[in-house]
C-alpha atoms as a printed R data frame, in Angstrom:
    type eleno elety resid chain resno       x       y      z
1   ATOM     1    CA   MET     A     1 -22.641  -4.480 19.836
2   ATOM     2    CA   ASP     A     2 -23.240  -7.889 18.297
3   ATOM     3    CA   ILE     A     3 -21.027 -10.965 18.458
4   ATOM     4    CA   VAL     A     4 -21.282 -12.916 15.195
5   ATOM     5    CA   TYR     A     5 -19.535 -15.787 13.482
6   ATOM     6    CA   ILE     A     6 -17.169 -14.464 10.817
7   ATOM     7    CA   ARG     A     7 -18.738 -13.959  7.394
8   ATOM     8    CA   LYS     A     8 -17.085 -13.261  4.072
9   ATOM     9    CA   ASP     A     9 -18.591  -9.765  3.963
10  ATOM    10    CA   LEU     A    10 -16.818  -8.920  7.260
11  ATOM    11    CA   ILE     A    11 -13.315  -9.988  6.206
12  ATOM    12    CA   ALA     A    12 -12.159  -6.578  4.925
13  ATOM    13    CA   SER     A    13 -13.350  -4.862  8.112
14  ATOM    14    CA   TRP     A    14 -11.751  -7.597 10.237
15  ATOM    15    CA   ARG     A    15  -8.456  -7.024  8.428
16  ATOM    16    CA   ALA     A    16  -8.637  -3.273  9.077
17  ATOM    17    CA   THR     A    17  -9.117  -3.932 12.791
18  ATOM    18    CA   VAL     A    18  -6.228  -6.403 12.888
19  ATOM    19    CA   GLU     A    19  -4.039  -3.817 11.154
20  ATOM    20    CA   ALA     A    20  -5.020  -1.161 13.713
21  ATOM    21    CA   VAL     A    21  -4.218  -3.433 16.669
22  ATOM    22    CA   ALA     A    22  -0.950  -4.552 15.043
23  ATOM    23    CA   ALA     A    23   0.016  -0.905 14.503
24  ATOM    24    CA   GLU     A    24  -0.049  -0.401 18.277
25  ATOM    25    CA   ARG     A    25   3.048  -2.626 18.303
26  ATOM    26    CA   LYS     A    26   2.439  -4.160 21.726
27  ATOM    27    CA   TYR     A    27  -0.286  -6.823 21.651
28  ATOM    28    CA   LEU     A    28   0.020  -8.964 18.529
29  ATOM    29    CA   GLY     A    29   2.955 -11.094 17.501
30  ATOM    30    CA   ARG     A    30   3.174  -9.262 14.176
31  ATOM    31    CA   VAL     A    31   3.455  -5.517 13.843
32  ATOM    32    CA   THR     A    32   3.203  -5.598 10.059
33  ATOM    33    CA   LEU     A    33   0.961  -7.915  8.130
34  ATOM    34    CA   PRO     A    34   1.458  -9.593  4.776
35  ATOM    35    CA   PRO     A    35  -0.409  -8.103  1.811
36  ATOM    36    CA   PHE     A    36  -4.168  -8.576  2.015
37  ATOM    37    CA   ASP     A    37  -5.852 -10.834 -0.501
38  ATOM    38    CA   PRO     A    38  -9.568 -11.332  0.195
39  ATOM    39    CA   GLU     A    39  -9.511 -14.537 -1.868
40  ATOM    40    CA   THR     A    40  -6.998 -16.230  0.457
41  ATOM    41    CA   ALA     A    41  -7.602 -14.345  3.711
42  ATOM    42    CA   PHE     A    42  -7.062 -16.201  6.987
43  ATOM    43    CA   PRO     A    43 -10.768 -16.249  8.015
44  ATOM    44    CA   LEU     A    44 -11.697 -18.283  4.941
45  ATOM    45    CA   LYS     A    45  -9.850 -21.316  6.323
46  ATOM    46    CA   LEU     A    46 -11.784 -21.050  9.580
47  ATOM    47    CA   ILE     A    47 -15.111 -20.707  7.763
48  ATOM    48    CA   GLU     A    48 -14.336 -23.695  5.513
49  ATOM    49    CA   ASN     A    49 -13.452 -25.897  8.495
50  ATOM    50    CA   ASP     A    50 -16.120 -24.632 10.934
51  ATOM    51    CA   TRP     A    51 -13.406 -23.512 13.329
52  ATOM    52    CA   PRO     A    52 -14.224 -20.821 15.904
53  ATOM    53    CA   MET     A    53 -13.943 -17.221 14.740
54  ATOM    54    CA   TYR     A    54 -16.202 -14.538 16.105
55  ATOM    55    CA   CYS     A    55 -16.313 -10.808 15.547
56  ATOM    56    CA   ALA     A    56 -17.689  -7.963 17.614
57  ATOM    57    CA   ILE     A    57 -19.474  -5.640 15.223
58  ATOM    58    CA   THR     A    58 -21.204  -2.303 15.344
59  ATOM    59    CA   GLY     A    59 -23.260  -2.035 12.179
60  ATOM    60    CA   ASP     A    60 -20.957  -3.632  9.629
61  ATOM    61    CA   GLU     A    61 -17.701  -2.554 11.321
62  ATOM    62    CA   VAL     A    62 -15.599  -5.184 13.083
63  ATOM    63    CA   VAL     A    63 -14.215  -3.787 16.351
64  ATOM    64    CA   GLY     A    64 -12.849  -7.025 17.806
65  ATOM    65    CA   TRP     A    65 -12.298 -10.681 16.989
66  ATOM    66    CA   ALA     A    66 -11.361 -14.002 18.535
67  ATOM    67    CA   ASP     A    67 -10.420 -17.181 16.734
68  ATOM    68    CA   ILE     A    68  -9.157 -20.657 17.474
69  ATOM    69    CA   THR     A    69  -7.034 -22.352 14.842
70  ATOM    70    CA   LEU     A    70  -6.233 -26.031 14.750
71  ATOM    71    CA   SER     A    71  -2.963 -27.601 13.778
72  ATOM    72    CA   ASP     A    72  -2.360 -29.075 10.343
73  ATOM    73    CA   ILE     A    73  -0.786 -32.057 12.130
74  ATOM    74    CA   PRO     A    74  -3.496 -34.750 12.431
75  ATOM    75    CA   GLU     A    75  -2.242 -35.931 15.833
76  ATOM    76    CA   CYS     A    76  -2.594 -32.406 17.227
77  ATOM    77    CA   THR     A    77  -6.091 -31.474 16.040
78  ATOM    78    CA   HIS     A    78  -7.508 -32.107 19.513
79  ATOM    79    CA   ARG     A    79  -6.146 -28.690 20.490
80  ATOM    80    CA   GLY     A    80  -6.397 -25.199 19.104
81  ATOM    81    CA   THR     A    81  -4.608 -21.885 19.476
82  ATOM    82    CA   LEU     A    82  -6.515 -18.784 20.534
83  ATOM    83    CA   GLY     A    83  -5.904 -15.394 18.979
84  ATOM    84    CA   MET     A    84  -7.886 -12.263 19.684
85  ATOM    85    CA   GLY     A    85  -7.893  -8.505 19.708
86  ATOM    86    CA   VAL     A    86 -10.159  -5.535 20.314
87  ATOM    87    CA   SER     A    87  -9.708  -2.064 18.846
88  ATOM    88    CA   ALA     A    88  -8.367   0.481 21.327
89  ATOM    89    CA   GLN     A    89 -11.528   2.591 21.595
90  ATOM    90    CA   HIS     A    90 -13.654  -0.474 22.438
91  ATOM    91    CA   ARG     A    91 -11.512  -2.044 25.171
92  ATOM    92    CA   GLY     A    92 -12.739  -2.300 28.748
93  ATOM    93    CA   LYS     A    93 -16.379  -2.817 27.738
94  ATOM    94    CA   GLY     A    94 -16.629  -6.603 28.110
95  ATOM    95    CA   ILE     A    95 -16.176  -7.325 24.408
96  ATOM    96    CA   GLY     A    96 -13.217  -9.622 25.014
97  ATOM    97    CA   SER     A    97 -15.279 -11.711 27.431
98  ATOM    98    CA   ARG     A    98 -18.119 -12.062 24.959
99  ATOM    99    CA   LEU     A    99 -15.778 -13.021 22.134
100 ATOM   100    CA   LEU     A   100 -13.954 -15.547 24.296
101 ATOM   101    CA   GLU     A   101 -17.230 -17.099 25.478
102 ATOM   102    CA   ALA     A   102 -18.401 -17.523 21.887
103 ATOM   103    CA   CYS     A   103 -15.122 -19.115 20.801
104 ATOM   104    CA   LEU     A   104 -14.986 -21.497 23.753
105 ATOM   105    CA   ALA     A   105 -18.602 -22.585 23.211
106 ATOM   106    CA   HIS     A   106 -17.803 -23.269 19.555
107 ATOM   107    CA   ALA     A   107 -14.615 -25.137 20.534
108 ATOM   108    CA   ARG     A   108 -16.679 -27.410 22.761
109 ATOM   109    CA   LYS     A   109 -19.225 -27.915 19.988
110 ATOM   110    CA   ILE     A   110 -16.526 -29.203 17.637
111 ATOM   111    CA   SER     A   111 -15.072 -31.360 20.444
112 ATOM   112    CA   LEU     A   112 -11.761 -29.618 20.996
113 ATOM   113    CA   ALA     A   113 -10.043 -30.969 24.091
114 ATOM   114    CA   LYS     A   114  -7.728 -28.044 24.770
115 ATOM   115    CA   VAL     A   115  -7.195 -24.385 23.896
116 ATOM   116    CA   GLU     A   116  -3.738 -22.838 24.115
117 ATOM   117    CA   LEU     A   117  -2.559 -19.243 23.869
118 ATOM   118    CA   ALA     A   118   0.450 -17.003 24.230
119 ATOM   119    CA   VAL     A   119   0.256 -13.492 25.659
120 ATOM   120    CA   TYR     A   120   2.930 -10.935 26.475
121 ATOM   121    CA   THR     A   121   3.501 -10.787 30.229
122 ATOM   122    CA   ASN     A   122   2.962  -7.012 30.281
123 ATOM   123    CA   ASN     A   123  -0.629  -7.414 29.018
124 ATOM   124    CA   ALA     A   124  -2.245  -7.630 32.451
125 ATOM   125    CA   ALA     A   125  -5.803  -7.079 31.188
126 ATOM   126    CA   ALA     A   126  -5.620 -10.004 28.764
127 ATOM   127    CA   ILE     A   127  -4.006 -12.289 31.348
128 ATOM   128    CA   ALA     A   128  -6.769 -11.445 33.839
129 ATOM   129    CA   LEU     A   129  -9.398 -12.217 31.190
130 ATOM   130    CA   TYR     A   130  -7.876 -15.592 30.382
131 ATOM   131    CA   ARG     A   131  -7.557 -16.551 34.046
132 ATOM   132    CA   LYS     A   132 -11.183 -15.517 34.619
133 ATOM   133    CA   TYR     A   133 -12.183 -18.163 32.055
134 ATOM   134    CA   GLY     A   134 -10.041 -20.886 33.604
135 ATOM   135    CA   PHE     A   135  -6.827 -20.697 31.609
136 ATOM   136    CA   THR     A   136  -3.780 -21.672 33.633
137 ATOM   137    CA   ASP     A   137  -0.141 -20.724 33.252
138 ATOM   138    CA   VAL     A   138   2.076 -23.249 31.496
139 ATOM   139    CA   GLY     A   139   5.342 -21.324 31.403
140 ATOM   140    CA   ILE     A   140   7.158 -18.239 30.240
141 ATOM   141    CA   ARG     A   141   9.321 -17.784 27.174
142 ATOM   142    CA   ARG     A   142  11.841 -15.212 28.334
143 ATOM   143    CA   ASP     A   143  13.175 -12.608 25.903
144 ATOM   144    CA   TYR     A   144  10.631 -13.751 23.308
145 ATOM   145    CA   ARG     A   145  10.528 -10.512 21.319
146 ATOM   146    CA   ARG     A   146  12.575  -7.328 21.119
147 ATOM   147    CA   LEU     A   147  10.857  -4.344 19.580
148 ATOM   148    CA   ASP     A   148  11.423  -0.600 19.882
149 ATOM   149    CA   GLY     A   149  14.006  -1.149 22.619
150 ATOM   150    CA   ILE     A   150  11.590  -3.220 24.723
151 ATOM   151    CA   THR     A   151  12.034  -6.887 25.548
152 ATOM   152    CA   TYR     A   152   8.850  -8.908 25.848
153 ATOM   153    CA   ASP     A   153   8.402 -12.163 27.718
154 ATOM   154    CA   GLU     A   154   5.581 -14.424 26.590
155 ATOM   155    CA   LEU     A   155   3.266 -16.289 28.955
156 ATOM   156    CA   LEU     A   156   1.934 -19.603 27.665
157 ATOM   157    CA   MET     A   157  -1.492 -20.620 28.987
158 ATOM   158    CA   ASP     A   158  -3.954 -23.423 28.350
159 ATOM   159    CA   LEU     A   159  -7.476 -24.538 29.149
160 ATOM   160    CA   PHE     A   160  -8.677 -28.143 29.049
161 ATOM   161    CA   LEU     A   161 -12.231 -28.434 27.746
162 ATOM   162    CA   ASP     A   162 -12.786 -32.177 28.179
C-alpha cells in the first residue's frame, strides 16, 4: 500500500472509490455525486493549487483518499477543510492514519494555520482517528441530516497547526 500525492492518472480510480463510499450512505455528506467529468474533476483544483490530496493505492487502484481544500475567500485561506474516506474492505489497517499524516504534513508545508472537519457523531472510528492527531471538538450541529429514517448529528472539529 502506497500513499501518493494525487495524479491525473489516478482521478478516475479516485472517483470510483468516492462513489463506493458514498453508496454506503453513512459516511460522506453526499450519497449521490454529480456527473463525472475528468476535465473538471475536483482533484484538478487541488493539483493546480498545490493543496493537500493524497491517495492510498494498491497498484493503480485508489482505495482511500484525504484532501484539504481552502476557501475561495481570501481572508479565510489560512484554514482548510479536511475530507477523507477509505473503501470498506481496506478499513482498520492504518490507511486513514497514513493519509491524514500526509495531508497534515503538506498543510504545514504550505503554511496552513488550521484544519477543520465535520464528521457524523455515529462515526466513532473516524472521531477516534481525528482525536489521536490532536483535533478537538468545536461543537455539534444537531439534526444535520436525515436519511433513510436516520437522523445524523455532525461533530465539528479543528486542529491548529501554527
